[in-house]
SEMINU-523421 format. One record per residue: residue in one letter; x, y, z negated of N, C-alpha, C in turn. Coordinates in steps of 0.05 Angstrom, whole numbers, padded with zeros to 5 digits, always signed. Layout:
BEGIN
AXYZXYZXYZ...
// end
This chain:
BEGIN
M+03635+02493-01482+03601+02495-01479+03595+02487-01456A+03604+02506-01434+03594+02503-01408+03595+02475-01400S+03614+02456-01403+03615+02429-01394+03591+02412-01401S+03577+02420-01422+03553+02403-01425+03527+02420-01423C+03526+02440-01410+03503+02458-01406+03490+02448-01375G+03464+02441-01385+03451+02433-01361+03447+02459-01336L+03445+02483-01348+03448+02507-01328+03473+02503-01311M+03494+02492-01313+03516+02492-01299+03514+02469-01282G+03500+02449-01285+03494+02426-01266+03518+02406-01263D+03532+02405-01288+03552+02390-01287+03543+02358-01286D+03563+02337-01283+03555+02312-01284+03552+02300-01316D+03561+02319-01330+03557+02305-01363+03527+02307-01372K+03522+02292-01394+03490+02293-01398+03490+02320-01405P+03462+02334-01392+03460+02361-01399+03451+02368-01430V+03453+02390-01440+03441+02398-01465+03420+02417-01460K+03402+02420-01470+03379+02440-01464+03390+02469-01470I+03389+02483-01444+03399+02512-01449+03384+02528-01471H+03363+02515-01477+03348+02537-01497+03364+02525-01526H+03376+02502-01530+03387+02496-01555+03418+02514-01556L+03427+02525-01531+03446+02539-01536+03447+02568-01544V+03420+02572-01534+03418+02602-01546+03403+02603-01569K+03392+02582-01585+03378+02581-01607+03350+02590-01601A+03339+02583-01583+03310+02592-01572+03291+02581-01595P+03274+02598-01603+03256+02595-01629+03239+02567-01623E+03234+02553-01597+03213+02534-01601+03230+02506-01614N+03253+02508-01618+03268+02482-01633+03268+02491-01662T+03256+02505-01675+03256+02511-01705+03230+02485-01712P+03239+02478-01738+03218+02462-01750+03190+02473-01754E+03188+02498-01755+03166+02511-01760+03146+02510-01731S+03164+02511-01705+03153+02516-01683+03140+02483-01669I+03160+02465-01683+03156+02436-01674+03128+02429-01690A+03125+02434-01718+03102+02433-01730+03079+02445-01722S+03076+02466-01709+03058+02479-01698+03048+02467-01674R+03066+02458-01657+03057+02447-01636+03042+02420-01645E+03051+02403-01663+03045+02380-01670+03016+02376-01684S+03010+02406-01691+02983+02408-01705+02958+02409-01685W+02966+02411-01660+02943+02415-01637+02928+02391-01641D+02902+02388-01631+02891+02363-01626+02896+02352-01600A+02911+02330-01602+02914+02316-01579+02897+02307-01561S+02873+02304-01570+02852+02295-01553+02835+02319-01542K+02844+02336-01543+02829+02362-01525+02849+02379-01510P+02839+02384-01486+02855+02396-01467+02868+02426-01479V+02888+02433-01468+02893+02464-01475+02872+02482-01469T+02862+02485-01448+02843+02504-01437+02829+02493-01408V+02805+02503-01408+02793+02494-01386+02777+02519-01377Y+02777+02532-01349+02768+02554-01340+02765+02550-01314K+02740+02567-01303+02731+02572-01274+02746+02598-01261T+02750+02596-01238+02756+02621-01220+02748+02618-01195P+02749+02640-01177+02740+02641-01151+02767+02634-01136E+02761+02616-01113+02780+02603-01096+02775+02603-01072N+02793+02589-01056+02782+02582-01028+02789+02554-01019L+02780+02539-01007+02781+02511-01003+02798+02516-00979P+02814+02491-00970+02838+02493-00949+02817+02501-00921D+02798+02500-00920+02791+02512-00893+02782+02538-00894G+02785+02552-00916+02781+02582-00923+02757+02589-00932T+02734+02568-00937+02711+02571-00946+02712+02579-00981P+02701+02602-00986+02702+02610-01014+02686+02593-01036C+02700+02588-01057+02685+02566-01079+02692+02579-01099T+02690+02557-01122+02690+02562-01149+02704+02536-01160A+02732+02545-01170+02753+02524-01174+02751+02524-01207A+02752+02498-01218+02757+02488-01247+02789+02486-01250T+02802+02498-01270+02826+02493-01277+02828+02482-01305V+02841+02456-01305+02843+02442-01331+02872+02437-01337I+02883+02448-01360+02909+02447-01370+02909+02428-01391L+02924+02404-01391+02921+02383-01407+02946+02385-01425R+02944+02376-01452+02964+02371-01467+02983+02346-01467T+02996+02347-01455+03020+02322-01447+03043+02318-01462K+03061+02300-01459+03087+02301-01467+03105+02319-01459G+03101+02331-01437+03115+02353-01422+03130+02338-01399C+03153+02358-01388+03163+02354-01368+03191+02338-01370V+03194+02315-01350+03222+02299-01355+03245+02323-01352W+03243+02342-01337+03266+02362-01331+03268+02377-01354W+03249+02382-01372+03250+02397-01398+03259+02380-01418W+03257+02356-01416+03268+02331-01440+03299+02339-01433K+03303+02342-01408+03336+02341-01404+03354+02364-01407S+03335+02385-01397+03350+02419-01398+03329+02434-01397G+03315+02441-01373+03292+02460-01379+03296+02484-01362C+03274+02493-01345+03276+02517-01333+03282+02544-01351T+03295+02564-01338+03297+02587-01355+03276+02603-01364F+03255+02598-01347+03230+02619-01352+03203+02606-01362C+03202+02578-01363+03176+02563-01362+03177+02557-01399G+03149+02565-01405+03142+02558-01434+03124+02540-01437Y+03116+02525-01419+03102+02505-01421+03103+02483-01441F+03128+02484-01454+03135+02465-01471+03117+02472-01501N+03109+02498-01503+03094+02508-01524+03069+02496-01526D+03058+02475-01508+03031+02463-01504+03035+02435-01507V+03057+02424-01509+03059+02393-01509+03064+02385-01535R+03062+02356-01542+03064+02340-01562+03076+02315-01553D+03094+02306-01566+03115+02281-01562+03098+02256-01564D+03078+02255-01581+03061+02236-01586+03035+02233-01570V+03032+02239-01547+03005+02238-01534+02999+02214-01521T+02981+02200-01529+02980+02173-01511+02961+02172-01488A+02957+02151-01479+02937+02143-01459+02912+02150-01463E+02902+02141-01488+02877+02143-01498+02871+02177-01502D+02889+02191-01511+02887+02222-01515+02885+02234-01487M+02896+02222-01467+02892+02232-01439+02869+02231-01431F+02854+02202-01430+02826+02201-01421+02807+02213-01439S+02812+02221-01461+02796+02240-01482+02793+02268-01474Q+02819+02279-01466+02821+02300-01456+02808+02307-01428W+02806+02289-01408+02796+02289-01385+02765+02290-01388E+02757+02274-01406+02727+02276-01415+02711+02297-01427E+02730+02310-01441+02727+02336-01450+02727+02355-01429A+02742+02359-01411+02744+02378-01391+02718+02377-01375K+02708+02348-01371+02687+02346-01353+02662+02355-01369R+02660+02347-01397+02642+02358-01418+02634+02387-01418V+02655+02400-01419+02651+02432-01418+02643+02445-01391T+02647+02430-01371+02645+02441-01343+02621+02430-01333S+02605+02408-01347+02583+02396-01342+02588+02379-01314D+02609+02360-01319+02624+02349-01291+02633+02365-01268F+02639+02388-01276+02650+02407-01253+02628+02416-01235R+02607+02423-01248+02583+02433-01236+02592+02459-01226D+02581+02462-01197+02585+02486-01181+02612+02489-01172C+02625+02467-01180+02653+02469-01172+02660+02454-01146K+02678+02463-01124+02687+02449-01107+02719+02441-01108M+02729+02454-01124+02757+02445-01127+02770+02442-01158V+02783+02426-01163+02796+02422-01188+02828+02416-01187K+02838+02440-01206+02867+02440-01209+02877+02427-01236V+02885+02404-01232+02895+02391-01259+02926+02395-01265Y+02930+02406-01285+02962+02416-01294+02966+02405-01317T+02989+02394-01318+02998+02375-01339+03027+02381-01349S+03032+02409-01348+03058+02419-01357+03086+02404-01349G+03079+02392-01325+03102+02377-01309+03088+02365-01283T+03102+02337-01280+03091+02323-01254+03067+02306-01257F+03046+02313-01247+03024+02301-01248+03028+02267-01248F+03041+02258-01225+03041+02232-01217+03071+02221-01228E+03084+02232-01250+03109+02218-01257+03099+02205-01283D+03108+02178-01278+03100+02156-01300+03111+02160-01325R+03133+02170-01333+03143+02173-01356+03129+02197-01367E+03113+02213-01354+03101+02240-01367+03073+02230-01371N+03059+02217-01353+03031+02215-01353+03022+02184-01346P+03006+02167-01363+03001+02144-01355+02988+02139-01330P+03001+02118-01314+02994+02109-01286+02964+02105-01288E+02950+02093-01305+02921+02090-01305+02905+02113-01306W+02916+02135-01321+02904+02158-01319+02904+02174-01297Q+02929+02176-01290+02936+02185-01258+02913+02174-01239E+02912+02149-01232+02893+02132-01223+02863+02143-01222H+02858+02141-01247+02830+02153-01256+02820+02183-01246V+02841+02199-01254+02835+02224-01238+02834+02229-01211L+02852+02213-01201+02853+02215-01171+02828+02204-01150R+02818+02181-01162+02795+02172-01155+02771+02181-01158E+02769+02190-01186+02741+02201-01193+02740+02228-01182T+02758+02248-01180+02756+02273-01165+02750+02270-01138Y+02761+02250-01126+02753+02244-01093+02722+02240-01094E+02717+02217-01110+02687+02203-01105+02668+02230-01114M+02673+02251-01130+02660+02269-01137+02658+02297-01112G+02674+02292-01091+02674+02309-01076+02692+02331-01077L+02711+02331-01098+02724+02361-01106+02754+02355-01094H+02762+02378-01082+02789+02381-01071+02808+02382-01101L+02826+02368-01096+02843+02371-01121+02868+02374-01116V+02883+02393-01136+02908+02404-01138+02922+02397-01160V+02947+02387-01157+02966+02376-01177+02993+02390-01176E+03010+02386-01188+03036+02400-01191+03059+02372-01190A+03082+02383-01182+03103+02362-01180+03130+02377-01180Q+03152+02367-01192+03176+02376-01185+03188+02361-01156A+03204+02379-01140+03209+02367-01113+03224+02338-01119Q+03238+02329-01137+03257+02305-01137+03239+02281-01148M+03213+02287-01157+03191+02266-01167+03178+02258-01140C+03181+02276-01118+03163+02265-01097+03176+02244-01078T+03171+02221-01084+03183+02197-01071+03160+02183-01056P+03172+02174-01031+03155+02160-01010+03133+02137-01022E+03142+02127-01037+03123+02105-01054+03104+02118-01070K+03110+02137-01086+03091+02151-01104+03069+02168-01087L+03080+02183-01070+03061+02201-01052+03044+02179-01036E+03051+02158-01025+03035+02144-01013+03011+02130-01030W+03020+02128-01054+03004+02117-01072+02981+02137-01080V+02990+02162-01081+02972+02185-01088+02951+02185-01061A+02964+02188-01036+02945+02192-01014+02927+02168-01009E+02931+02148-01019+02908+02122-01020+02888+02130-01039R+02889+02143-01058+02870+02146-01077+02855+02176-01078H+02869+02195-01065+02858+02221-01061+02872+02233-01038P+02858+02220-01011+02872+02236-00988+02867+02262-00982G+02888+02277-00977+02890+02303-00969+02891+02324-00992C+02897+02315-01016+02893+02334-01040+02920+02348-01038T+02921+02368-01051+02943+02390-01051+02965+02384-01074V+02988+02386-01065+03007+02377-01086+03028+02406-01087A+03029+02418-01110+03046+02443-01114+03070+02442-01124I+03085+02453-01110+03117+02448-01121+03128+02474-01128G+03141+02477-01151+03154+02501-01162+03183+02509-01153L+03183+02511-01127+03208+02518-01116+03220+02545-01127E+03203+02566-01134+03213+02586-01144+03234+02609-01126A+03250+02593-01114+03267+02607-01096+03284+02597-01074Y+03281+02604-01048+03294+02592-01025+03320+02598-01025D+03336+02593-01044+03365+02602-01049+03377+02578-01071N+03393+02560-01064+03406+02544-01082+03422+02558-01103T+03433+02582-01102+03447+02588-01123+03427+02600-01143V+03406+02614-01133+03386+02625-01155+03369+02597-01168L+03369+02578-01153+03354+02554-01165+03372+02545-01186R+03399+02545-01183+03414+02531-01204+03425+02549-01225F+03429+02578-01219+03444+02594-01239+03420+02614-01250H+03401+02622-01237+03377+02638-01245+03352+02624-01258A+03350+02603-01246+03321+02586-01255+03327+02560-01263N+03348+02552-01261+03356+02523-01276+03338+02502-01267K+03330+02498-01239+03309+02481-01231+03312+02454-01233G+03337+02446-01226+03342+02417-01228+03343+02403-01203F+03332+02416-01181+03335+02406-01152+03341+02424-01138S+03353+02418-01108+03358+02435-01091+03343+02440-01061L+03348+02454-01048+03328+02460-01023+03327+02435-01005K+03348+02423-01005+03350+02399-00990+03328+02375-01004Q+03328+02374-01030+03306+02357-01040+03282+02368-01034W+03274+02397-01036+03248+02409-01034+03242+02397-01003H+03261+02406-00986+03251+02398-00955+03244+02366-00952K+03259+02352-00968+03249+02324-00967+03225+02321-00977A+03217+02330-00995+03192+02325-01008+03170+02337-00994V+03171+02362-00979+03152+02370-00957+03148+02353-00934E+03169+02338-00929+03168+02319-00904+03151+02298-00915I+03156+02284-00940+03141+02263-00949+03114+02268-00950L+03108+02294-00964+03080+02301-00963+03068+02307-00942R+03082+02313-00920+03068+02317-00891+03058+02288-00881D+03083+02272-00883+03081+02241-00874+03052+02227-00888N+03045+02239-00907+03025+02230-00921+02998+02243-00919S+02999+02262-00902+02977+02278-00898+02965+02289-00922L+02984+02300-00944+02977+02317-00967+02984+02344-00960R+02974+02364-00970+02975+02388-00969+02999+02398-00982V+03012+02420-00976+03040+02432-00987+03033+02457-01003K+03034+02463-01026+03031+02489-01038+03059+02495-01051T+03072+02518-01044+03099+02526-01057+03094+02547-01075Y+03106+02543-01097+03108+02569-01114+03133+02580-01110L+03130+02611-01111+03158+02624-01110+03154+02643-01137L+03176+02647-01147+03180+02665-01172+03190+02695-01163F+03176+02718-01169+03182+02743-01166+03198+02752-01188K+03224+02760-01182+03246+02768-01201+03255+02753-01224P+03267+02729-01216+03279+02711-01236+03300+02726-01252P+03303+02713-01274+03327+02728-01293+03352+02729-01277F+03368+02754-01287+03396+02757-01279+03394+02772-01252M+03367+02784-01245+03366+02797-01217+03351+02823-01219S+03362+02845-01200+03350+02868-01203+03323+02865-01188E+03307+02886-01195+03284+02893-01183+03281+02894-01154G+03305+02912-01143+03306+02912-01110+03313+02887-01100D+03333+02869-01114+03342+02847-01103+03319+02823-01103A+03306+02827-01120+03279+02805-01123+03261+02816-01107L+03256+02842-01095+03240+02847-01075+03247+02839-01045E+03274+02844-01038+03286+02834-01017+03286+02808-01012H+03298+02792-01031+03299+02762-01033+03268+02750-01030T+03249+02757-01042+03225+02743-01042+03210+02749-01015I+03216+02769-01000+03204+02777-00973+03219+02757-00956S+03241+02750-00955+03256+02730-00942+03247+02703-00948W+03245+02697-00972+03238+02667-00980+03203+02667-00969V+03192+02681-00977+03161+02678-00962+03163+02672-00932S+03182+02685-00920+03183+02684-00889+03191+02654-00885E+03209+02643-00899+03222+02616-00897+03200+02593-00903V+03189+02597-00929+03171+02575-00937+03144+02576-00924S+03136+02600-00919+03112+02600-00900+03107+02585-00877K+03129+02577-00864+03130+02560-00844+03125+02535-00842I+03126+02525-00869+03118+02493-00873+03105+02489-00899S+03092+02509-00905+03075+02504-00929+03043+02514-00920D+03023+02499-00934+03000+02504-00927+02993+02527-00946E+03001+02537-00968+02998+02559-00988+03026+02567-00998V+03029+02591-01004+03051+02602-01020+03038+02620-01040S+03043+02609-01065+03039+02627-01088+03059+02640-01101I+03059+02668-01100+03086+02685-01111+03072+02690-01139N+03089+02682-01158+03085+02685-01183+03101+02708-01198P+03097+02728-01200+03107+02751-01215+03116+02741-01244M+03143+02746-01250+03150+02738-01279+03132+02746-01302N+03126+02729-01314+03111+02740-01343+03129+02722-01363I+03129+02736-01387+03149+02724-01409+03134+02706-01423Q+03139+02679-01424+03134+02661-01442+03149+02651-01463R+03134+02650-01487+03148+02647-01509+03168+02625-01517G+03189+02633-01525+03213+02613-01533+03231+02604-01508T+03227+02619-01488+03244+02617-01463+03268+02630-01461I+03287+02624-01445+03312+02640-01443+03305+02671-01435V+03285+02670-01413+03272+02699-01412+03264+02714-01429D+03249+02702-01446+03236+02709-01473+03260+02719-01491R+03279+02713-01489+03304+02720-01508+03314+02744-01494L+03319+02747-01466+03327+02768-01452+03309+02792-01460F+03284+02788-01457+03262+02809-01460+03264+02817-01486R+03263+02805-01508+03267+02813-01535+03290+02827-01535N+03313+02825-01526+03338+02842-01526+03337+02864-01507R+03316+02870-01499+03317+02893-01475+03337+02889-01453E+03341+02864-01443+03353+02854-01421+03339+02845-01399Y+03314+02850-01397+03299+02839-01373+03271+02858-01379R+03259+02862-01359+03237+02877-01355+03218+02863-01332P+03199+02856-01338+03177+02840-01318+03175+02857-01292P+03171+02851-01268+03169+02868-01248+03144+02892-01245W+03150+02910-01229+03130+02931-01227+03111+02922-01212L+03083+02929-01215+03063+02922-01198+03068+02935-01168W+03078+02955-01168+03083+02973-01141+03103+02951-01125S+03119+02937-01139+03137+02921-01122+03122+02895-01113L+03102+02889-01123+03085+02868-01110+03067+02877-01087V+03061+02899-01090+03047+02916-01069+03069+02915-01043E+03086+02925-01046+03107+02932-01025+03115+02902-01016M+03115+02886-01031+03119+02856-01017+03100+02842-01005I+03076+02848-01013+03049+02847-00991+03050+02860-00970I+03055+02884-00970+03054+02900-00946+03074+02887-00924R+03102+02884-00935+03120+02878-00918+03117+02848-00909T+03105+02830-00918+03103+02805-00912+03076+02799-00896H+03055+02812-00895+03030+02807-00887+03030+02800-00858D+03041+02815-00844+03040+02811-00816+03052+02781-00807D+03076+02781-00816+03087+02753-00809+03074+02728-00818V+03067+02733-00842+03050+02709-00853+03021+02706-00839S+03008+02726-00829+02987+02724-00816+02984+02712-00788K+03010+02710-00778+03013+02694-00756+03019+02664-00754T+03017+02656-00784+03022+02629-00789+02992+02616-00801D+02989+02589-00809+02966+02579-00818+02970+02579-00850C+02989+02593-00860+02995+02593-00888+02976+02614-00908R+02968+02611-00925+02954+02631-00945+02973+02636-00962V+02975+02662-00967+02996+02675-00991+02977+02682-01017I+02985+02673-01034+02973+02681-01057+02991+02699-01081V+02980+02718-01090+02995+02735-01110+02980+02736-01136H+02988+02725-01155+02972+02727-01181+02990+02735-01202P+02985+02759-01213+03003+02769-01233+02991+02762-01260T+03000+02742-01273+02995+02730-01298+03001+02750-01317A+02984+02759-01334+02986+02783-01356+02991+02808-01342G+02980+02812-01314+02984+02835-01303+02975+02864-01318G+02990+02880-01320+02986+02903-01332+02992+02905-01362K+03003+02884-01375+03010+02879-01403+03041+02876-01406A+03053+02881-01427+03078+02889-01429+03096+02861-01418R+03084+02835-01426+03097+02816-01418+03091+02807-01392G+03077+02817-01374+03072+02814-01347+03079+02836-01330S+03079+02830-01305+03078+02854-01285+03064+02874-01290H+03078+02900-01291+03059+02924-01299+03077+02948-01290N+03063+02969-01287+03070+02999-01283+03073+03011-01311C+03060+03039-01306+03065+03053-01330+03040+03055-01349G+03018+03039-01339+02993+03040-01356+02971+03049-01344S+02975+03073-01332+02956+03094-01319+02935+03080-01297C+02947+03067-01283+02935+03053-01258+02938+03020-01261D+02948+03011-01273+02951+02980-01276+02926+02965-01268S+02903+02971-01282+02884+02950-01272+02873+02955-01252E+02873+02978-01241+02864+02981-01207+02884+02967-01192V+02905+02966-01199+02927+02953-01178+02926+02923-01180V+02926+02912-01205+02919+02886-01213+02898+02874-01195A+02878+02890-01199+02847+02878-01187+02852+02881-01154A+02865+02899-01148+02869+02900-01115+02889+02875-01109I+02910+02871-01116+02926+02845-01111+02909+02820-01116E+02887+02818-01136+02878+02796-01143+02859+02790-01117R+02847+02818-01106+02828+02813-01086+02839+02808-01054Y+02866+02816-01052+02880+02805-01036+02882+02776-01030S+02889+02765-01055+02891+02736-01058+02871+02720-01052V+02846+02727-01060+02822+02716-01055+02822+02716-01023S+02820+02740-01016+02808+02743-00985+02830+02736-00966G+02854+02738-00976+02878+02727-00956+02879+02700-00947
// end
């Protein structure tokens, strides 16, 4: 079995690790449920407080689109990512344009927004995932509207040719890469990311060469790691990646349906991180990060809930609010 498992990183064609543990997203019922979603409507659109690259407070629109999903998910998949729950295999270019128009409609053409985050459950500028003509339309339109654009990508998808193409259409936009861990062992065996630190460094170099902004995601408490180790590792990782990133977003693990981590959680083999661990991490990294030009963001998705970072319940809402205030002000 191990010889065919994408988690092990062998040369054989990988099998989705989710298949090997019979994760529920592969059942006929789950597939039918995903395919019942309207492919012409985005998953969700909402607004949040944000900061522009120069530190100016603003309102940002977040648009999560229903796409075909991630190329890496098609091959194997990360242990913690449940974005496949929102994808459809049959999404067309016409659907993508319809979703974008719907996002503009519900936000009145992003009225009062200075930033828009466009998330595609994969790499925005990967042609196998999203139609090139749609990519170009979004890049050009958001630039013409004066909106700072944030998109996501996997490190191995950041080629010189593609990033030059992106920079020509939306100069200075932000590309967020889910590095998750500054450690090749964790990338391979804990997260199953599908790329190495060398590839991430190369991606950062190419982004810099094209004057694009670098945002790096780190994952607090990957699976198969203790709380104490997660705290110490993350402090070290923040120190390393903040040196060459414009922003570092630390994402405490939240349990997403149908993932390897979900299976561990349901078997009581994994607990999301304590909020106090996040506070300790912020305290211990703040001085070093404040000496750089990098902004650190900590956003506890589902904070205070069983499937997100939480304490005992008595003070969770106050601690989550304090962490969120730090992220917006920091």
